Each structure stands twice: as C-alpha cells, then as structure tokens.
N, C-alpha and C positions, 0 to 999 in steps of 0.2 A: 296381419292379414293372412287368411288361409286360402291357398290356391290348390285346386285339384290336379294331381299329376295325370296326364293323359294316358300314361302307360299302365301304371299299376293301381290306379284309383286310390292312391294314398294322399293324405293332406300334407302339404308342404308349408311350413311357416316362413314367411318373408317379411322383412322390414319394408316400410314404405320406400326408403331410399334405394332398396335393392331391386325394385321393380323396373324392368327395362322394356324396350320396345318388343323384345322377343316373347313377351308374355301377352302380346296383343291378340293372339289367337283365342284367348280365353274370354274376350269381350263378347257380348251379345250383339250379333250383327242384325240390325234392322235397317234395310236399305232406305226406307222412307225417312226414318229418323236421321240417318246420316245425311241424306239430301237436304233435310230441313236445317240441320246444323250448318251445312255448307252455305245454304242460302243466307242464314243468319249472319255468318261471318262475312259474307260478301256485302250484306246490308250495313254492317258495322263499319267495314272499310269505306263504303260509299259515304256514310255519315261523317266519318273523319275527314274525308276529302271535302264534303260540303261545308263542314265547320271551318276548315282551313280557308276555303274560298270566301265565306262570309266575313271572316275576320280580316282577310286581306283586303276585301272590298271596302269594309268599314274604315280601315286604317288609311287606305289610299284616297278615300273620298270624304274625309271628315269635314272638309270645307267645300263640298261640291256645290253648295248653294251660292248664288251671287251675293257677295258681301254687301253690295249696295242695297239688297233687300232686307238686310238685318233690321228687325223692328226695334231693337234696343229696349224691349219691354213688351207690354201688351196695350195696344191702342194708345190712349193718352197717358197711361201709367208707364213711366220710364225708369230703368234701373237706377238706383241711388236716390230716388225720390223719398222724402221724409213723409211721416204721417200727415203733417199739415199740408204738404204739397199735394198728396194724394186726395185729401178731402176737398181741396179746391177744384180738382178736375172731376172727382166723383163725390159730390156732396152726400149721396145716399149711403156711402160706405160707413159702417159702424164697427166699433171694436167687438171682437169675438166675445169677450167678457168685459165687464166694467173695470176690472183690475188688471186686465191683460191688454197691452197695446202693441204686441208684436204681430197681431193678425187683425186685419180689417175685412169685413164681409159685406157683400151686396147680395141680398136675397132676390130671387125671381128676376134675374137679369135675362132679358129676352134677346134671342138671336134668331132672326128670320132665315128660313131656308126653304129649299125646294128639292124634292126627290121623287122620281117616277111620276112627274106631273102634279104632285101635291104641294101646295104652298102652305107651309105651316111654320110655327115658331116653337123653339125649344126654350124652356126655362132652366137657368143655371144658377147655382150658388157660386159666386166669385169670391175667392179668398186671396187677399194680398198678404204675402209673408214678408216680414221685416226682420233684419238681422239685429244684433245687439246694439248697434248704433241707430236703430230704428230707420233703416234705409231699405228700400224695396229690393228683394233678391229673387222672388218668384211669384207667379200668379197661377192659381189652380181654378179651373172651371169644372165644377162637378154637376152633372145633369141631375135635375130634380125629378126625372122620370115622368115628365108631363109634357105633352104636345098641346098647343093651343091653336085655334083657328085665327083668321085675320081679325075677327071681331072680339077676340079674347076668350071665347068659350072653349071649354075642354074638348079636345078631339077624341080623347079616349084611347083605347088600345093597351095591350099588356106591355109590361116592361121590356120584353124582348123586342117587340116592334118599335118601341121608342128608341131603344139602343141602336137598332139597325138603321132606322131613319136618320138618327143623329150622326152615326158613323158616316153614312153616305154623303150627307150635305156638308158636314164639317171637312171631310177629306177633300171634297170638291172645292170648297172655299180656300183651304190651305194650299192646294195644288195650283189653283188659279193665281193666288197671291205670291207663292214662293217657288213654284215649279215642283217637279217630282221630288219625293222625300229622299234624304240622304241615305237612310237605312229603313228597312222594313223587316218585320218578323211575324211569324204565325205559328201557333202551337195549338194542338187539340188533345184534350184529355177526356175521353168518353164523349159526352155530348157537348162539353164546354169548349168553346173556341176563343182563344186569346190572340188579338192582333195588335200590332204596334207600328206606328209610322213616326219617323223622327226627321226633323229638319235642323241642320246644324249651321250656325252662323258664327262670326267672330265673337260676338258678345251674348248671343242668345241661342238656346236650344228649345225647340218646340216638339212636344211629344203628344201624339193622339193615341189613346189606349181604348180598346173596345173589347168587352167580354160579353159573349152571348151564348145561350144554351136553349135551343128550341125545345128540348125535352122538358125544360122547366120555364115555360114562358112567363109565368107570374112571379118568378123569383127576383128578389132585389139584386141577385148576382148579375143580372143583365144590366150593364151600364156602360156609358162612354164618358171618358174624362179627357180634358185638354190641359196640358201643362206648358207654361212658359217659364224657363229658368235662366237666370243670368249665368254666363260662363265667365269664370275668372281668368285673368291673364295667364296663370300657370296651367289652365286647362285648354286654352286656345292654342291651336297648332300654328 
C-alpha cells in the first residue's frame, strides 16, 4: 500500500499489518457516509437483538398451545394410519403414481371460507405422506389457485388475490381452533412477501405458509400452503 506523507509529499510503502490508527487522518472524510455507516451498525446491532429475542421466544414457548387441542393428524387422518386405513376415511384418495404408494392424493378438496364479507371456497390438492412402513407422517394442503362460489362456479381473480384470500380465512380458522400461533415470521424481498405461522403441539406441528407479490399478480409464485407434520418423541419438548 502507498501512503502519501503529509510533510514532504513523498510516497511511503507500508505493509497492511503496519497500518495503525494514527494513519486515520488519510481517510476521506464524508460526514454523510460516516453517519450512514453508523446507522447501519446500529441496525445490525438491533437485528442481532431481535434475532436473540425471537430465538428465546421460540424456545420458551415451543409448547405454548393447549396440548388438549393437539389434532394428532389432519381431520380424520391420524398419525400412524396405514394406506388402507386412510382409504377407509378418505375413499377419494389415490396413489400419486400407480407404482408409488408412499403418497396418496385428493384432488379438488374443498374448504369453505369467508373473508371481508365474501363467502367462497378454495380448492386444494391434499397429499398424505407415508413413511417406509407406509404409516402417515404428514399432510400437505397445496392451493390449486382457484376460488369457487357456493354454486361451484369459478369466482375468478388473479393468483395473488386467491393467495391473500386463502391466507386470511385459513389463518382465522386455525386461530379459532388452536389459538394464537406459537411462532410467526415475515420476510420481504423486493415485492415478494413471505409469511409463516406455526402451531406446535406434543405430536403435531401445523404450518401455514403464504407467499405474495402484488407486483406480479398473475405469477404462480403467489400461493398459500398448509402443512400438518407429525412430531416424533425425540423432537417433543
């Protein structure tokens, strides 16, 4: 590194490790830039504090929900059910592929909801995930991106509107059934907003995930998914 001597205008060769604070006078002083740097450092410090608070909250309230409300599965599908047992309670469930029996699907599963005075229904693809022993371990409800009226006709609307409607009425249903979520998170990247709500019980974890981007209203990126997952004994606190 070459540094200009203030006295005789000659160049002085310095190694990086020889640079000390007494050479600070050679830096370019830009007050606004320094203030911006200070603000940035303060924000980083605040973010670290926030992360610590969130982690502490999550750890201390991992079983904040009432254990008596533990669904033990999703509706009539209970953890540990075999493929045959699932087909008895959901006859419409079909294998994902003819030669694969670790997943059973229900197409166009209807859930009625109401949001902002509108009574509509959302269609979902329901996937039952079975383990190697062909026992139920999780259920995934993926929105099909379509709202229907009471008479079954298409309500219309871009994917972003469908995702927002689904988020509101599912969040309300879950809160009514299980209380406030154990954990929540929200992130924004440009116009894309990702939100997550989690309810944790002794044997079940419920996650509601919503991604919306009003700047791309017709993109399939806009979606809402609902997950029910079995919690093993070693993951239960």
